C-alpha positions in Angstrom: -46.4 13.0 76.0 -43.9 12.9 78.6 -40.5 12.2 76.9 -36.9 11.0 78.7 -33.6 12.0 77.5 -30.4 11.0 78.9 -28.1 13.8 79.8 -25.0 14.9 81.2 -26.3 18.0 82.9 -29.4 19.1 84.1 -30.9 21.5 81.7 -32.3 21.3 78.4 -29.0 22.5 77.2 -27.0 20.2 78.6 -25.7 17.7 75.8 -27.5 14.7 75.4 -25.4 11.5 77.4 -25.0 8.9 74.6 -25.1 6.4 77.7 -28.5 5.5 78.6 -27.9 3.3 81.7 -24.7 5.2 82.7 -26.4 8.8 82.0 -25.7 11.5 84.8 -29.0 12.6 84.5 -32.8 11.7 83.2 -34.5 14.7 81.9 -38.0 13.9 81.5 -40.2 16.9 79.5 -43.7 17.5 78.8 -43.8 18.3 75.1 -46.8 19.9 75.3 -45.7 22.5 77.8 -42.1 22.5 77.7 -42.1 22.2 81.3 -39.1 20.0 82.6 -37.7 17.8 85.5 -34.2 16.9 85.5 -33.7 13.5 87.5 -30.0 12.6 89.1 -29.8 8.7 87.9 -28.7 6.8 90.6 -27.9 3.8 88.6 -25.2 6.1 87.0 -22.6 4.8 89.8 -24.1 1.1 89.7 -21.2 -1.7 89.5 -24.5 -3.6 87.4 -27.7 -3.2 86.0 -27.5 0.5 85.7 -29.8 0.1 82.5 -32.4 -1.9 84.0 -32.7 0.5 86.9 -32.8 3.5 84.5 -35.5 1.7 82.4 -37.1 1.3 85.4 -37.0 4.6 86.8 -38.6 6.0 83.0 -40.9 3.7 83.0 -42.0 4.7 86.8 -42.1 8.3 86.0 -44.8 7.6 83.0 -42.4 8.3 80.2 -44.0 7.2 76.7 -40.7 8.2 74.6 -37.1 7.8 75.6 -34.2 8.9 73.9 -30.5 8.6 74.0 -27.4 7.6 71.7 -27.9 3.9 73.1 -29.5 1.3 74.7 -28.2 -2.1 76.3 -30.6 -5.0 75.4 -31.8 -5.4 79.1 -32.4 -1.7 78.8 -34.1 -2.1 75.7 -35.7 -5.1 77.0 -37.3 -3.3 79.9 -38.5 -0.5 78.4 -40.2 -2.1 75.6 -41.9 -4.1 78.7 -43.3 -1.4 79.9 -44.5 0.3 76.9 -41.8 3.2 76.2 -40.8 4.3 73.0 -37.3 3.8 72.4 -35.4 6.6 70.1 -31.8 7.0 69.5 -30.3 10.2 68.5 -26.9 11.8 68.1 -27.9 15.4 68.8 -25.8 17.9 70.6 -27.9 18.7 73.4 -31.4 17.5 75.1 -33.2 20.5 73.5 -32.3 19.7 70.0 -33.0 15.7 70.1 -36.4 16.5 71.5 -37.1 18.9 68.7 -35.5 16.4 66.0 -38.0 14.0 67.3 -40.8 16.3 67.6 -40.0 16.9 63.5 -39.7 12.9 62.9 -43.0 12.2 64.6 
């Protein structure tokens, strides 16, 4: 399963970014292999619509789950329309957020 996580950096040990739409990176992880890709979030610097743009990118990348500290209403709507499960987390790092999600699933 492909998981997308909002991050402040480009590694699994980077802090989880509590802001979905304006996160610095979207980390895409294959939950079975542990392989990941860090995608810079171009929407982070947009004056408006960052949540929808970030959500669209997650859907386009084929993620089935997204984890972040919080989601705006428009991002939530876009993610739900794309069939992506939304999970909030207060984990310190991307790695911990994924581990907590795996334990709760």
